N, C-alpha and C positions, 0 to 999 in steps of 0.2 A: 422399478422404483430406485433400486440401488444404483443402477447404471445412470439414472437421471441425476442422482446426487453427485456421482463421480464426474459426470459431464459438466454440471454446474460448477463444481469445485475447480475442475481443470480450466474452464472458461475464465473463472474469477482469477485464478493464479496467473493465467496467460496474460490477461489484461493488466493486472496489478503488479506483476513481478517480472514478466518476461517481455516487456515492451522493447522494441528494437532500438539498438544503438550501435555505434561502430565498435566492433570487437577488437581488442588489442592483440588477440591471438592470430589475427589475419591482417596482412598489409596488402593494399591494392594499388596498382598503378594502371593507367590506361594509355592506349595509343591508337592511331588510326592509319589506315593504308588506302591510297587511292587505287581503284580498280579500273576506272574508265567509264565513259558514258554516264557521268554524274553518280556513279556508284562507289561506295566506300565500305571498307571493313572496319567495324569498331571492335577493339580488342580489350578484354578485361583480364589482367594478370593478377593472380593471387599467390602470395607466399604465406604458407601456413606453418605456424610454430610446431616444432617436433612434438609428437605425441597427440596432437589434435587433428581433427579432420572435419571437412564440410561435406555436404551431400549433393549428389547429382540432381538435376532438374527432374529426373525420371526415377528417383528413389521411390519404392512402392508405398502405397497408402498403408496406414496402420503403424508406421514407424515414425522416425523423426521428420522434421520439416524439410521437404526438398527445397532446393534453390529456386527462386522465382524472380524473373526479371519483369519489372513493370515499366511499360513504355507509355509516356504521356501522349495522348492523341493530339496531333498538331498538323498544320499544313506545311511544316518545314521539311518533313521527310516521310518516307514510308519504309516499312520493314520488308525485306525480301527473304522469306523463309524463316525458320526458327533460329534460336540461339544454338550455335554449334558448340559441342563440348567434347573432350577426349573420352576414351573408354574408361569408365570408373572401375574401382576395385569393389568386389563383392565383400560384404561384411555382415555376419549373422548377429543380429541383436537379440540376445536371449531374454531381454525384458519384454520386448514387444513380440518376440517370436516371429520376426520377418528378416529376410535377407536384404539389407539396405545397400545402396550404391554410393560409394564415398570417394573423396579425393584426399590424399595426404601430401604434405610438403609443398606442392604447388599445382596450380591448374590454370588453364587458359580458356576463356570463353570468347566466342566470336559471333558478331551479328552483322549481316550484310544489309546495307540500307541504300536507298536512292534519295539523294538530297536535292531539294528544290530551292532552298535559300541558304547560301553559305554565310550570310551575315548573322544568322540567328543560331543559338546553341541547341544541341540535342540533349535532352535531360532524360536520364534513366535511373530507376531505383532498383536495387537488388535486395531481396529479403532472403535470409538464409539462417542456418544454425551451424555453430561450431561446437564440436563435442570432444570430450576426453572421458573422464569418469562421469562428468555432468555435461549438460548442454546449455549453451547460451544463445538466445535468439538475437539476431543483429540485422542491421540494414546499412547500405551504403548508397549515397547519392553520387551519381556520375554525371558530369557535364562535358560533352565533346564540342569544341569549337573548331569545326573543319576549316583548315587553312592556317591555323595557328600551331605553334610547336605542341607536340602531343606527349612529351615526356613527363609532364606534371603528374603528381599523385591525384587521387580522386578529390581530396579536399582542396588542393591547390587549384584544380580545374574549376571547381565550383566558384572559388573566390575570384578567379581571373575572368571567367566567362560570363557571369551574370552582371548585366548592366545595372539591374535594379537591386543589387546586393547592398544592404544597409549595414553599417557598423554599429554594434551595440554601444560603442563609446559615444555615438551621437546622442544617446539618452542621458549622458553625463551632465549633471548640474554643476555650475560653478560655485561649489560649496566652499565656505570659509570655516575655519576651525575643524578641519576634517580629522584632526587627531582624536577628537571625541569619539569617532566611529571605530576606533581601535579596541574599545571595550564596551561592555553592556552593563547598564546600571544594576540590573537584577537578572539572575538567570531565568530562562524561560521555564514554563510549567511542564515541559515534556518529561516523561518518565526517565529517571536516571538509570544507570546500569543495574544498581542494586534493587531498585523498584521493579525493573523488568524481570530480573532473576527471581524475585519473590513472587511476582505475578505468575510466571511460568511454573515455579515450584508448587505454588498453591493449586494451580490447575492440575498438575500431575498428581498431587495428593488426593484431590477430589476424585480424579479418575480412578484411583486405587479402590475407592469405596463403591464402585459400580459393579453390577453383576457380570460384566464382561472380563473384569480383571481380578477381582478379589478371589473368586474360587480357583483361579489358575495358580495363584501363588503357592499354596501348600503342595500341589501336584508337581510343579516345576522344581521346588526346593527339594522335595523328596527324591526326585529323579537325580539331582546333582549329588545328594547325600549318599547315594548308592555307588558313586564313582570314587576312585582314588583322587586325592587332591581336590575334594569337593569345593573347598573355599575358592581355589584358583579358578575353577570352571565357572562358579557362580559369579565371581567378579568379572570374568571375561564376558559372561552373558549380560551382566548389567551394563558394562562399558559398551557392548555392542548395541544395546537399546539406545544409549545416549548418542553414539555415532550415527545411527540410522536417522534419528530425529534431527541432529545437527546437519547431516548431509542434505536433508530436504530444504534447508535454508541457504545452502551455498550459492545456488544460482542468483538469489536475491542479493547476496553479498557482492558477487561480480557485477550485478546490475547497478549497485550503488556507485560504481565507477563512472556511470553514464552521467548525463546532464542532471545535476542535483535538483533542478526545478521540475524534472519529470515526475517525481513522486507527488508533488503538489497537484500537478495536472491529472495524474492517474487517480489519486485518492479522492479528488473532487469530481471526477467524471460521472455523469448520471448513470451511464451503463454499468460502471463498476459498482456504484452504490446500490443500484437495483439488483445486481447479481448477488451482492452481499446480503441484501434484504431477503432474497429468495432462498439462499443457502441457509442463513440463520433461521428463517421461518421454518424451513423443512426440518432442520436439526431440532428446533424447539418443539415442534409438533411430534417428532419421533420420541422425545423424552416425555412429553405430557401424556400422549395417548399410547405409549408403550409399544410402538412398532419399531422394528430394527431396520437400520440402513446399513447393509453389509456391502463390502467390496466384492467384486466377482469371485465366486468360490474357486475358480481355476487358479487365481493368483495365490490364494491361501494353500490350495492343494499342492501347487507346484513348489512353493517354498518349503512346505513340510516334507515333501518327497526328497528335495535336495538336502535337507538337514539329515535325513536318514542315510543318503548315499555317500555323503561326504564325511570327513573325519577332522578332528582337531578344531582349531579356531574357526575354520570355514563352516563346520557343522553348527557350532554355537551361534555364529552370525546368522545362519538361516533359521535357527530356532528363534532368535530374537526377532527376525523379520516376520516369522509366522505369528508371534505374539502381537506385533505392531499391526499387522493386517487383520488378524482375527478379532482384535479388540476395538476396531475402528468404529463400530456402531455406538460405542460409549465414549471412546477417547476423541473421536472426530468432532462431535458436537461441542465438547468441552474446549478442545483446542481451537475450534472455530470461534467460540465466544471470546477466548483469550486474545486471539489474533484480531477479532473485531474491535476489542477494547484498545489494542495496540494501534490499529488504524486511525482511531479517533484522537490519539494522544501524541504520536511520534512525530518528531521534527523531520523535515523533508530529506535532508542528506544522510540521515542515520538509520533509515528503515532496515537496510540489509543487516547491519550489526545488531540492531534491536531485535530483529526476528531471530537471529542466530542465538542470542542470549536466551530468549524465551524458549525456543525449541530445546536448547541444551538443558535448561533448568527443568522443563517439563519432562524430558526423557530421564533426567537424573532422579526426579521424584518417583517415577515409575520403576526405575531400576533398583533403588535403594533397598526395598523390602526383600528382593531376591538375593541381594548380596549379604545383607545383615542377617537374614534368617538362615543362610547357609553357614555363616560364622557362629551364630547362636541358635541352633536348631530347637532348643528347648522353648524358645519364644513362640514357636508355631501354635502351641495350644492356646496362646493368648490372643490370637487373631479374632476379630469380631466375626460372628457367624452370619452367613447370608440370611436374608429374611425380607419381610415386607418393607422394612425401613430403607432398603436400598432403592425401592421405587419412589419413596419420598425424596431421596437425594436427587433422583433423576427429574422428579416433578419440579422441584424448586429451581434446578438448573435450567429446565425448559422455560420456566417463567422468566428468569433473568435474560435468557437468549431471546425470548419473544419481545421483551422491552427493548433490547439492543437492536433487534431487527427493525423495529419501527423508527429507531433513530436514523438508520440508513435509508429508509423510505422517505423520511423527512428531508434528508440531504438531497435525495434524488429530486424531490419536488421543488426544493429551493433553487438548486442549480439549473434544473431544466426549465424552471419558470412555469410549472403547471398551475400553481395557485389552488391546489386541491386540499393539501394537508396543512392547514393553517395551525397556529399555536393551539387553539382550543380543540381541534380534531385530534392531534397527536396526544396531547395531555389527557383528553377524554378517553382515548384508547387505552392509555396507561392506567387510568382510573378504573376502567372496566376490568382490565387484566388483574389489577390489585384486589378489587372487590371479589371477583370470581375466585381467585386463588385463596383469598382469606376464607370465603365460605366453604370451599373444598376442604381446606385444612381443618376448619372447625368441625366439619362432619367427621373427618378422619379421627380427630382428637376425641370426639364423642364415642366413636365405634371401636377404636383400636387402643385398648388400654395398655398393651404391651409396648407400644412405641410412642407413648404419650410425650416423653421428654423430647424426642426427635421432632415430633410435630409441633410442639410449642416453640422450639428454637427456630423452625422454618416459618412459623406463623408470623414472627416479628417482622422480618423484612417485607413480606407482602402486605402486612397491615400498614407498615410505614409508607409503602408505595401508594396504597389506597388513600391514606390520610393526606399526604403531602400533595398528590396530584389533585385531590378534591379541593384543597385549599387554593392551589394554583388556578383551578377553574373559576373559583369565586373571586380571587384577586391575584392576577398574574405576578404582581410585584412581591407577593408573599410565597412565590414558588420555591425560592431558595435553591437548593442543590439541583432540583429537577429542571430548573431553567438552564442549567449547564448543557443538558442534552436536548431540551425542547427547541423548537424553532425560535428565532429572535422575537422579542416582544412586539416589534413593529409589524411582524407577520401574523397579525390577528384578523379575525373575521370582520370586525367593525373598525379596524384601524386604517388610517390613510397609508396606502402601500408605498412606503419609501424606505430604501435600504439604510437610512440613517439610524444609528442605534438610539434606543430610549426616547425616540421622538425629537432628538436634537436636530438642529439645522446643520447640514453638512454638504460638502461638494464631493462628487464622485470622480472628479477629474483634477489632476494636480495643477494644470495651468489655470483652470478656473479658480481654484482655491488660492493660488498665488496672486492672481489679480485682485481678489477680494481682500487678501491680507495687505496688499500694498495700498489699496484704496482706503481701508479702515485702520491701517497702521497697527495691526495685531499680529502676534506670532501665528505660524501655521503649525497645527497639530496633525501630523500624518499618522493615520491609523491603517497599517497594513493588516488586512483582515481577510476573512473568507466566509462564505455562506455556511460551509460545513465545518467550520473551525470550532471545536468544543471549547478550547481555552479562551477563545475570543468571547464566546457567550458567557463563560464564567467571569471574565473581567467586567463585562457590561452589567451582569446581574449582581455580582457581589462587590464590585469596586466602584464602577462609574455611577451606580445608583446612590452612593453616599451623597447627601445634600451638598457638602462642601465641594467635592470633586465635580459633581454635576453642574454646580454653579460656575466653576472655572471653565468647564468645557462649553458651557452655553454662552457665557458673557465675555470671557477674556481671551479666547483663541478662535481661530478659524479652523474648524474641523474638516479634514479631508480624509474620507474613508475610501481606500483603494482595495477592491475585492479581487484577490489573486485567482479566484475560481469563477469569475464572471464569464459566462459563455457567450455574451453578446458579441456579435460580429464587429471586428475592429474597422475603423475608417480605412478606406482604400489607400490613403496617403501614408498610413502607418503600417499597414499590413505588408508582409513580405518575409524575406529571409535575412536574418541578421548574423553577421560574423562576430562571434564572441572573441574576447581577448586571447584565448588559447587556440584560436584557429577553427574551432568547430562552427558549424552552421546550424542555426535554429530557426525553424519556421514559426512566425508569430501571426496568428489568425484571429485571436479573441482578445477582448479587453483584459481578461485575467492574465493571459500569457504576457501581455505588454506590461502590466503593472508588476508582475513577478520579476520580469527582466529589469524593469526600472528600479525595483528594490535591490536586486543583486548588484547592479552596476554602481548605484549611488551609495548604498548603505552596507554593502558587503554582508548581506544576510538574506536568507530565503525562508525564514520561519515566521509564523504568525501565532499570536499577536506580536506586533513589533511597532513601537511608538517612537516618533521622532518629533522634536520641537525645533523649528527654524524661525529666525527672524525674516521679515519680508525681503531683506537683502541676501537671503540664503546663507546666513550665518548659523551654524549648528550651535544651539545654546548650551547644551550639555550632552553627556552620553545618552544614547537611546535606552529604552527600557522595554522589557518583555513582560511575561506573566509574573505577577507579584502580589503581595498582600495589599490591603487597602491602605495601611499606614505607610508602606514603602512608596506606593504610587502618589499619595497625598504629599509626602515629603519631597518627592521628585518634582512634581508639577509646581509646588510652591517655590522650591529653590530655583527652578527654571524661570518662572515668571518674575521673581524678584530680581533676577539678573537681566 
């Protein structure tokens, strides 16, 4: 069971954070040589930044990702033999406990091919990892045009060789008053850095109250108090905990240098959302039914032994790592819930930084008691005693994670188009969860007099969940806050299935909306949204539902809702590879990818919700607006329409 959790987590992290992109630590160039008899040698040269390394194609399993060349099946050429590489250097990875095969500084790969059609390009993709203290997954697209100069870099080759390469600037509208796009009317509803820090810190404080962490505190503090300079050692121990949690987020920070639209695509992908549902469901059940999900014991044993064999700061670092691993069965589910909340709120381009802030704050909350109690050892006697109340803490956390898990299942259903988990189904599940949890805590309240106050405090949120979800089932428009996380109101069992919010008439294509606006001489209201966008649902439920705003959206504008996570296959005339202004190449295959790129090119933003008002002649009426209050939105739309 524990290994299943680790596998699910690893899969989720891989898809959500380690998606491939061009790594800045490695530069590539290509060339080709004619051998004769229609045979050519394709050459891939890599220059690797000092201190970093990449892996051989034959690096053993169980370690980091070997290099893998993907050759598109085509009638243009055929491969002759495998990709040839030089002799790699052996490197022992003490984390995975395998001897890996690596290349440093530079490496040359060669592939022999027989070419049948010199007029067409040969396309090859390389997937690899580049590592230092951390590893970054990356990919490179190579295009060889035999018969043309071969000194271009990989990206230049792509741009020159592809006849069907489209320019992202082709999507650019002839907008007027573009100076309005330099500012946003109201800041979006993503969590700011202080909110993120508070979210992570609260998660860490809650983790302290679990049976995996609280009993360890007095033992560890007593150990440091027996040493000279106990305060110094305890502070180093606490800082080590923070460093370990922060280091787990560093690959995501590097990943944020990639295509910023990528996070939108990843976060809304049905596979990612289903993995998050499975992981959070497993975490929730482990808390509710009190079974532990532990990391492999040999990991914990190995770090514990290293802390005993080493000295000084290294020993303290391994002690901290032992705590992090040993407490995973309690901290993992809590941190998973916090990161799940982050995934529903964070803006596309800032995920790496946001994650780093949360992990740092979470680690700091865990570390503070060890540092403070070493400075003030007399406070040890005031720590709360372990007891049955800790199981109540785990139970209520499990309930919260269970609710969040079904939010991700709803996202999966919406984006994948299953049409199984409609509004009433998801809200009904939450109602059952709320009622069941309320009954459970009422029984505990009756039977456990010693922890009555704790059970009363925990009874309030689950009772609220039961009441509000029950009201929403009776009248969805009274769902209030719960509609923020529920499926859209149009996605109901008896509703006409149209992606237009609140039953409004809308266009799902900009060109169609523009034609309607010109025919009816009305402004275009562009709603950049997403099926899995929490803040979009909040705006629709809490702001657009206001009768005055609803009237404006229904009568005075042409509503164009563009879903950036729409997985519908794009028309063949629009599908293909687009060259971005910075030279990168991006494959556009779905409607959502197209509208996301359309938003970035024209309005210099990739976040949702994002609202723009244009006149039919493409004049920007005023600055765009994002997540905001009802009064701010009303003022914005009235001012725009008056102009």
